[in-house]
C-alpha positions as CSV (number, residue, x, y, z in Angstrom):
1,M,10.6,-23.9,6.5
2,G,8.6,-23.1,9.6
3,E,4.8,-23.6,9.7
4,N,4.2,-19.9,10.2
5,L,6.3,-18.9,7.2
6,R,4.6,-21.5,5.1
7,R,1.2,-20.2,6.1
8,C,2.1,-16.6,5.2
9,L,3.5,-17.6,1.8
10,L,0.5,-19.7,1.0
11,S,-1.7,-16.8,2.0
12,T,-0.3,-14.9,-1.0
13,S,-1.4,-17.8,-3.2
14,T,0.4,-18.4,-6.4
15,V,0.2,-16.1,-9.5
16,F,0.8,-18.8,-12.1
17,N,-0.4,-22.3,-12.8
18,G,2.5,-24.5,-11.7
19,P,4.4,-25.3,-8.5
20,S,3.5,-23.1,-5.6
21,L,6.0,-20.5,-4.3
22,D,6.1,-22.6,-1.1
23,S,7.4,-25.6,-2.9
24,G,9.5,-23.5,-5.2
25,L,11.4,-22.0,-2.3
26,N,12.5,-25.5,-1.2
27,L,14.3,-25.9,-4.5
28,S,18.1,-25.6,-4.3
29,G,19.6,-22.2,-4.4
30,K,18.1,-18.8,-3.8
31,N,16.7,-18.4,-7.3
32,P,14.7,-21.5,-8.2
33,Q,13.7,-21.8,-11.8
34,L,10.2,-23.2,-12.5
35,K,8.5,-24.3,-15.7
36,V,5.2,-22.6,-16.2
37,G,3.4,-24.2,-19.1
38,P,5.4,-23.3,-22.2
39,G,7.3,-20.5,-20.4
40,T,9.7,-20.1,-17.5
41,A,9.4,-18.4,-14.1
42,I,12.0,-17.7,-11.5
43,V,11.6,-16.7,-7.9
44,I,14.1,-14.3,-6.4
45,T,14.7,-14.6,-2.7
46,S,17.9,-12.6,-2.2
47,A,18.6,-8.9,-2.0
48,A,21.7,-9.4,-4.1
49,A,19.7,-10.8,-7.0
50,V,17.2,-8.0,-6.7
51,K,19.9,-5.4,-6.9
52,E,21.7,-7.0,-9.8
53,L,18.8,-8.1,-12.0
54,M,15.9,-5.8,-11.0
55,D,17.8,-2.6,-10.3
56,K,21.0,-2.6,-12.3
57,R,19.5,-4.4,-15.3
58,S,16.1,-2.8,-15.1
59,A,16.2,-2.2,-18.9
60,S,15.9,-5.9,-19.3
61,T,13.5,-6.6,-16.4
62,A,10.9,-3.8,-16.7
63,D,8.2,-5.7,-18.5
64,R,5.2,-7.4,-17.0
65,P,3.9,-10.9,-17.9
66,P,0.7,-10.9,-20.0
67,H,-2.5,-10.7,-18.0
68,H,-5.5,-10.9,-20.4
69,M,-8.2,-10.3,-17.8
70,A,-6.5,-7.2,-16.5
71,D,-6.1,-5.9,-20.0
72,V,-9.8,-6.5,-20.7
73,V,-10.7,-4.5,-17.6
74,T,-8.3,-1.6,-18.1
75,G,-7.5,-1.6,-21.8
76,G,-3.9,-2.3,-20.9
77,L,-3.7,1.1,-19.2
78,N,-3.2,0.1,-15.6
79,M,0.3,1.4,-14.9
80,V,1.2,-1.3,-12.4
81,L,0.2,-4.2,-14.6
82,A,0.7,-2.7,-18.1
83,R,3.3,-4.2,-20.5
84,Y,6.4,-2.1,-21.3
85,S,5.1,0.3,-24.0
86,N,4.9,3.9,-25.1
87,A,1.7,4.3,-23.1
88,W,3.3,2.9,-20.0
89,R,6.3,5.3,-20.4
90,V,4.0,8.3,-20.6
91,L,2.1,7.2,-17.5
92,R,5.2,6.4,-15.6
93,K,7.0,9.7,-16.6
94,N,4.2,11.8,-15.4
95,A,3.6,9.9,-12.2
96,H,7.2,10.4,-11.3
97,A,7.0,14.1,-12.2
98,M,4.0,14.6,-9.9
99,L,5.3,12.6,-7.0
100,T,8.8,14.0,-6.5
101,P,9.9,14.7,-2.8
102,K,9.3,18.4,-3.3
103,A,5.9,17.9,-5.0
104,S,4.8,15.5,-2.3
105,L,5.4,18.0,0.4
106,E,2.8,20.3,-1.2
107,H,0.2,17.7,-0.2
108,L,1.3,17.5,3.4
109,P,-1.6,19.8,4.7
110,I,-4.3,17.4,3.6
111,Q,-2.3,14.4,4.9
112,R,-2.0,16.1,8.3
113,A,-5.7,17.0,8.3
114,E,-6.8,13.5,7.4
115,A,-4.4,12.1,10.0
116,A,-6.0,14.4,12.6
117,Q,-9.4,13.0,11.7
118,L,-8.1,9.4,11.9
119,M,-7.0,10.1,15.5
120,Y,-10.3,11.7,16.3
121,D,-12.2,8.8,14.7
122,I,-10.3,6.3,16.8
123,L,-10.9,8.4,19.9
124,Q,-14.7,8.4,19.2
125,A,-15.1,4.8,18.1
126,P,-11.9,2.8,18.8
127,E,-13.6,-0.6,18.1
128,A,-14.0,0.5,14.4
129,F,-10.3,1.4,14.0
130,Y,-9.9,-1.0,11.1
131,T,-12.4,0.9,8.9
132,H,-11.2,4.2,10.2
133,V,-7.8,3.4,8.8
134,R,-9.3,2.4,5.5
135,R,-11.3,5.6,5.3
136,Y,-8.2,7.7,6.1
137,S,-6.0,6.1,3.4
138,N,-8.7,6.3,0.8
139,S,-9.8,9.8,1.5
140,T,-6.2,11.1,1.6
141,I,-5.3,9.7,-1.8
142,L,-8.6,10.7,-3.4
143,S,-8.0,14.3,-2.1
144,I,-4.5,14.4,-3.4
145,T,-5.3,12.8,-6.8
146,Y,-8.7,14.1,-7.7
147,G,-9.3,16.9,-5.1
148,K,-12.3,15.3,-3.4
149,R,-12.3,13.7,0.1
150,C,-14.4,11.1,1.8
151,P,-15.4,12.3,5.3
152,R,-17.1,9.0,6.1
153,Y,-16.3,5.4,5.4
154,E,-19.8,5.3,3.8
155,S,-19.2,8.2,1.5
156,P,-20.3,7.3,-2.0
157,E,-16.8,7.5,-3.6
158,A,-15.3,5.3,-0.8
159,T,-18.2,2.8,-1.1
160,L,-17.7,2.7,-4.9
161,F,-13.9,2.4,-4.6
162,F,-14.1,-0.5,-2.1
163,K,-16.7,-2.3,-4.3
164,A,-14.6,-1.9,-7.5
165,Q,-11.4,-2.8,-5.7
166,H,-13.0,-6.0,-4.4
167,L,-14.0,-7.1,-7.9
168,W,-10.5,-6.1,-9.1
169,E,-8.9,-8.3,-6.5
170,L,-11.2,-11.2,-7.8
171,V,-10.0,-10.5,-11.3
172,L,-6.3,-10.7,-10.2
173,E,-6.9,-13.7,-7.8
174,P,-4.3,-16.3,-8.8
175,G,-5.6,-19.6,-9.9
176,A,-9.3,-18.5,-9.7
177,H,-9.9,-18.3,-13.5
178,P,-9.1,-20.3,-16.6
179,P,-5.4,-20.0,-17.7
180,L,-6.1,-17.5,-20.4
181,D,-2.5,-16.4,-20.9
182,L,-1.2,-20.0,-21.1
183,L,-4.1,-21.3,-23.3
184,P,-5.3,-18.3,-25.3
185,F,-8.0,-20.2,-27.2
186,L,-9.9,-20.2,-23.9
187,R,-10.5,-16.5,-24.3
188,H,-13.0,-17.3,-27.1
189,L,-15.1,-19.7,-24.9
190,P,-18.0,-18.6,-22.6
191,G,-17.0,-18.1,-19.0
192,A,-17.9,-16.3,-15.8
193,W,-14.6,-14.4,-16.0
194,K,-16.1,-12.3,-18.8
195,R,-18.9,-11.1,-16.7
196,L,-16.5,-10.3,-13.8
197,C,-14.3,-8.3,-16.1
198,K,-17.2,-6.4,-17.6
199,E,-18.6,-5.4,-14.1
200,T,-15.2,-4.5,-12.8
201,R,-14.5,-2.3,-15.8
202,H,-17.8,-0.5,-15.4
203,L,-17.3,0.3,-11.8
204,Q,-13.7,1.4,-12.2
205,R,-14.6,3.7,-15.1
206,Q,-17.6,5.1,-13.2
207,L,-15.3,6.1,-10.3
208,Y,-12.2,7.2,-12.2
209,F,-13.8,9.2,-15.0
210,G,-16.6,10.5,-12.7
211,L,-14.0,12.0,-10.5
212,L,-12.1,13.3,-13.5
213,D,-15.1,15.1,-14.8
214,E,-15.7,16.7,-11.4
215,C,-12.1,17.9,-11.4
216,Q,-12.6,19.4,-14.9
217,E,-15.8,21.1,-13.8
218,R,-14.0,22.7,-10.8
219,L,-11.3,24.0,-13.1
220,Q,-13.9,25.6,-15.3
221,H,-15.3,27.4,-12.3
222,G,-12.0,28.5,-10.9
223,Q,-12.2,26.2,-7.9
224,E,-8.7,24.6,-8.0
225,N,-7.4,22.9,-4.9
226,G,-4.0,21.7,-6.1
227,C,-4.7,18.1,-6.8
228,F,-2.7,16.0,-9.2
229,M,-5.3,15.7,-11.9
230,E,-5.6,19.5,-12.3
231,N,-2.1,19.6,-13.7
232,I,-2.8,16.7,-16.0
233,L,-6.0,18.3,-17.3
234,Q,-4.5,21.7,-17.8
235,N,-1.5,20.3,-19.7
236,Q,-2.8,17.2,-21.5
237,E,-1.4,18.0,-24.9
238,L,2.0,19.0,-23.5
239,L,2.2,15.9,-21.3
240,G,1.1,13.5,-24.1
241,F,-2.1,12.6,-22.4
242,N,-5.7,11.9,-23.5
243,R,-8.8,11.3,-21.5
244,E,-8.2,7.5,-21.2
245,L,-4.6,7.9,-20.0
246,A,-5.6,10.6,-17.5
247,G,-8.5,8.5,-16.1
248,Y,-6.4,5.4,-15.6
249,L,-3.4,7.3,-14.2
250,G,-5.7,8.7,-11.5
251,G,-7.2,5.3,-11.0
252,V,-4.0,3.5,-10.4
253,L,-2.8,6.2,-8.0
254,I,-5.9,5.8,-5.8
255,E,-5.7,2.0,-6.0
256,G,-2.1,1.9,-4.8
257,G,-2.3,4.8,-2.4
258,S,-5.4,3.5,-0.6
259,D,-4.7,-0.2,0.0
260,T,-1.0,0.0,0.7
261,T,-1.2,2.7,3.3
262,S,-4.1,1.1,5.2
263,S,-2.4,-2.3,5.1
264,F,0.8,-0.9,6.7
265,L,-1.1,0.9,9.4
266,Q,-3.2,-2.1,10.2
267,S,-0.1,-4.3,10.5
268,L,1.5,-1.6,12.7
269,I,-1.4,-1.7,15.1
270,L,-1.3,-5.5,15.1
271,A,2.4,-5.5,16.0
272,L,2.0,-2.9,18.7
273,V,-0.7,-5.1,20.3
274,E,1.3,-8.3,20.1
275,F,4.7,-6.9,21.0
276,P,4.1,-4.5,23.9
277,E,7.8,-4.0,24.7
278,A,8.3,-2.4,21.3
279,Q,5.3,-0.2,21.9
280,R,6.6,0.9,25.3
281,K,10.0,1.9,23.9
282,A,8.3,3.8,21.0
283,Q,6.1,5.7,23.4
284,E,9.0,6.5,25.7
285,E,10.9,8.1,22.8
286,M,7.8,10.0,21.7
287,D,7.3,11.3,25.2
288,K,10.9,12.4,25.5
289,V,11.1,14.2,22.1
290,V,7.5,15.4,21.5
291,G,6.0,15.6,24.9
292,D,2.4,15.9,25.7
293,Q,1.8,19.6,24.9
294,R,1.6,19.3,21.1
295,L,1.1,16.8,18.3
296,P,4.0,15.3,16.4
297,T,5.1,16.9,13.1
298,L,7.0,15.5,10.2
299,D,10.0,17.5,11.4
300,D,10.2,15.4,14.5
301,F,10.8,12.2,12.6
302,A,14.6,12.8,12.2
303,D,15.0,13.0,16.0
304,L,13.1,9.7,16.6
305,P,15.5,6.8,15.8
306,Y,13.3,4.2,17.4
307,I,10.2,5.4,15.6
308,Q,12.2,5.2,12.4
309,A,13.1,1.7,13.3
310,V,9.4,0.9,13.9
311,V,8.5,2.0,10.4
312,K,11.4,-0.1,8.9
313,E,10.4,-3.1,11.0
314,T,6.8,-2.9,10.0
315,H,7.8,-3.0,6.3
316,R,10.0,-6.0,7.1
317,F,7.7,-7.8,9.4
318,R,4.6,-7.6,7.2
319,P,5.4,-6.3,3.7
320,V,2.3,-5.1,2.0
321,A,3.3,-7.0,-1.2
322,P,4.8,-10.3,0.1
323,V,5.4,-11.5,-3.4
324,A,5.8,-8.4,-5.5
325,V,3.9,-7.9,-8.8
326,P,5.9,-10.1,-11.2
327,H,8.3,-8.7,-13.8
328,G,8.8,-9.9,-17.3
329,M,12.1,-10.2,-19.2
330,L,12.5,-7.9,-22.2
331,A,15.9,-9.5,-23.1
332,T,17.9,-12.6,-22.3
333,E,20.3,-12.1,-19.4
334,E,22.9,-14.3,-17.7
335,Y,23.1,-14.3,-13.9
336,R,25.6,-16.4,-11.9
337,G,25.6,-19.1,-14.5
338,Y,21.8,-19.1,-15.1
339,M,20.5,-18.1,-18.5
340,I,17.3,-16.2,-18.0
341,P,15.5,-16.1,-21.4
342,K,13.5,-13.3,-22.8
343,G,9.9,-13.6,-21.7
344,T,10.7,-15.2,-18.4
345,T,8.5,-14.2,-15.5
346,I,10.3,-13.0,-12.4
347,F,8.8,-13.1,-8.9
348,V,10.5,-11.1,-6.2
349,N,9.8,-13.0,-2.9
350,T,9.9,-10.0,-0.6
351,W,8.6,-12.0,2.3
352,G,11.3,-14.6,1.9
353,I,14.0,-11.9,1.7
354,F,12.7,-10.2,4.9
355,H,12.2,-13.5,6.8
356,D,15.5,-15.2,5.9
357,P,16.9,-16.6,9.2
358,D,20.4,-16.5,7.7
359,I,20.0,-12.7,7.4
360,Y,17.8,-11.7,10.4
361,D,17.8,-12.8,14.0
362,E,14.3,-14.2,14.9
363,P,12.7,-12.9,11.7
364,E,9.2,-13.8,12.9
365,V,9.5,-11.4,15.9
366,F,8.6,-7.7,15.6
367,N,11.8,-6.2,16.9
368,P,12.6,-2.6,15.9
369,D,15.8,-2.7,17.9
370,R,17.5,-4.7,15.1
371,Y,17.6,-1.4,13.1
372,L,19.4,0.3,15.9
373,L,22.2,-2.3,15.7
374,T,22.7,-2.4,11.9
375,E,21.5,-0.1,9.1
376,H,19.2,-2.7,7.5
377,G,18.3,-4.7,10.6
378,T,20.5,-7.6,9.5
379,K,22.6,-9.9,11.7
380,S,26.0,-8.5,12.7
381,G,28.5,-9.6,10.2
382,V,26.0,-10.1,7.3
383,D,26.9,-8.4,4.1
384,D,24.0,-6.0,3.6
385,S,25.4,-4.0,0.8
386,A,22.6,-5.2,-1.6
387,F,19.9,-4.0,0.8
388,R,18.2,-0.6,0.5
389,S,15.5,1.1,2.6
390,T,13.0,1.1,-0.3
391,L,13.1,-2.6,-1.0
392,A,9.5,-3.0,0.2
393,F,8.4,-0.5,-2.5
394,G,9.5,-2.6,-5.4
395,S,12.5,-2.5,-7.7
396,G,13.9,-1.1,-10.9
397,R,11.8,0.9,-13.3
398,R,8.7,-0.6,-11.6
399,I,9.4,0.8,-8.1
400,C,6.4,2.5,-6.6
401,P,6.3,6.1,-8.0
402,G,4.4,7.3,-4.9
403,I,7.1,6.3,-2.4
404,H,7.7,9.8,-1.1
405,L,4.0,10.6,-0.7
406,A,3.5,7.2,1.0
407,N,6.5,7.7,3.4
408,N,5.1,11.1,4.5
409,S,1.8,9.4,5.4
410,L,3.4,6.4,7.1
411,M,5.8,8.5,9.2
412,L,3.1,11.0,10.2
413,N,0.6,8.3,11.2
414,T,3.1,6.1,13.0
415,M,4.1,9.0,15.2
416,N,0.5,10.1,15.8
417,L,-0.8,6.7,16.7
418,I,2.1,5.8,19.1
419,W,2.0,9.3,20.7
420,A,-1.8,9.3,21.1
421,F,-3.0,5.8,22.0
422,Q,-2.3,2.7,24.1
423,F,-2.9,-0.5,22.1
424,S,-3.6,-3.7,24.0
425,P,-5.3,-7.1,23.6
426,A,-9.1,-7.1,23.7
427,K,-10.8,-8.9,26.6
428,D,-13.7,-11.3,26.6
429,P,-16.6,-9.2,27.9
430,V,-17.9,-12.1,30.0
431,T,-14.8,-13.9,31.3
432,G,-12.3,-11.1,31.1
433,A,-9.9,-13.4,29.4
434,T,-7.5,-12.0,26.8
435,L,-8.7,-12.6,23.2
436,P,-5.9,-14.0,21.1
437,I,-4.9,-12.6,17.8
438,D,-3.5,-14.7,14.9
439,I,-0.7,-12.5,13.6
440,F,-0.5,-14.7,10.5
441,D,-4.2,-14.3,9.5
442,Y,-3.9,-12.1,6.4
443,E,-6.0,-11.6,3.4
444,K,-4.9,-13.4,0.2
445,G,-3.7,-11.5,-2.9
446,I,-0.8,-9.6,-4.4
447,L,-1.4,-6.9,-1.8
448,T,-2.2,-8.3,1.7
449,A,-3.6,-6.9,5.0
450,P,-4.4,-8.5,8.3
451,R,-8.0,-9.6,8.4
452,P,-10.1,-7.6,10.8
453,F,-9.1,-8.2,14.4
454,Q,-10.1,-6.9,17.9
455,C,-7.9,-4.9,20.2
456,R,-8.4,-2.3,23.0
457,I,-7.4,1.3,22.1
458,T,-7.4,4.0,24.7
459,P,-6.1,7.6,24.7
460,R,-2.8,7.9,26.7
461,S,-4.0,10.9,28.6
462,E,-7.0,13.3,28.8
463,G,-4.7,16.1,27.7
464,K,-3.8,14.3,24.5
465,A,-7.4,13.6,23.8
466,K,-8.1,17.3,24.0
467,L,-5.2,18.1,21.6
468,I,-6.7,15.5,19.2
469,K,-10.1,17.2,19.3
470,R,-8.5,20.6,18.7
471,A,-6.4,19.3,15.8
472,F,-9.6,17.8,14.2
473,L,-11.4,21.1,14.5
474,D,-8.4,23.0,13.1
475,A,-8.4,20.7,10.1
476,E,-11.6,22.2,8.8
477,D,-9.7,25.0,7.2
478,V,-7.9,22.4,5.0
479,F,-10.9,20.1,4.5
480,V,-13.2,22.8,3.1
481,K,-11.2,23.0,-0.2
482,F,-11.8,19.3,-0.8
483,E,-15.5,19.2,0.2
484,S,-17.1,21.4,-2.4
485,G,-18.4,18.4,-4.4
486,I,-19.4,16.0,-1.6
487,T,-23.0,14.9,-1.3
488,T,-25.7,16.7,0.8
489,E,-25.7,13.7,3.1
490,D,-22.0,13.9,3.6
491,K,-22.2,17.7,4.3
492,E,-24.9,17.2,6.9
493,W,-22.8,14.4,8.5
494,V,-19.7,16.6,8.6
495,E,-21.6,19.4,10.3
496,R,-23.0,17.1,13.0
497,Y,-19.7,15.3,13.5
498,R,-17.8,18.6,14.0
499,A,-20.5,20.2,16.2
500,H,-20.1,17.4,18.8
501,V,-16.4,17.6,19.1
502,M,-16.2,19.8,22.2
């Protein structure tokens, strides 16, 4: 295993007390079996195993392993981590109902408007692109879910979200706390983990239920804007919801929708800087199909095969969840001679699948062209029948319910950024030397993102800069529906920011 691959795997850390995934991957076979305390864990590193076990046999693999600290924080109501239960099924059913392809298109106006502000933000302060992307993704999912946007990175809801999310990441950090699930008696002893859980729970509930109450108040005053939670609140009894389920459904949607989108876009920018030939080809296609007299639209995407390949390659090159959230076995299954007992924890090593040199030519190179040669970017002659385009979004009954909403955002912003800007390495202000970027320097965790890095971003033409400014001004008609509850400070900032556009 190459050093770069080892570094990326280790950056995800391990999610159990036992052999690391790095050493586990060196065991014989594609599905090493590891003993984890009194239980068993397996690591899947093949698309065929994912298809057979996680997708086809999802009735047996839809559980999650126990996570006491997560349950203390959320009461077991975080849809991503919750065990297979009636409450989980209610959450999942309604998330899918709200996030169908048709329903997702209803939220395209706010996605377009926020994407226009992202371009304008980068135009105004390109050095702060990293936080601009975070604001965009957070504001978009807050608007769609709770009907309230964050015009600034410093908006109160964004600040509270990022603070709560940081603590939540600490709660979930593998190996950072006592092994409460392996040794349950430790739960009854004093420990710093209890204070962390208490503070995290307080901040999450302050955000989730504060936004829920604001949504309820808007409904009472006839100020609907079409957000998800309006439907939940108006049909609670019919949908089988109560206040707790509603609050935590909204919370998990903004958790997933914020960090995953921003991670993808940050990785995209990183790849465009480090692989200029891919950027050149993408820009060439955008110029041919879209031109310089208008902004891209979602309808353009079908006519942009290289841009489609860029999106697919970004998912492969830097999957947001390198080692997907583990599954738990609800029943014993046999697979290729292996008995996988009930209660086994299953890790899907997405990174390993997407960086297998037997499957992909030069897997550590960002090369969208691979997807123009074969459907799934695999080597010629490789059996890719087990692959699917949604592999990066999870598997089985636990696949991301927001996949259609996310895809709209990723497609739109990928087109926008490549159409609008030139991405190049930053220069040392004194020597003029190119500043290197470590493309393997990623945050640790179940969800990962590149650590903040420097690059040079410039508009590709003055004409495109003017179109970006006009699009941002035009977005006001959409934004106004999601700004009724923002703070006075945010309102004043919005007025100043828009007043200086032209």
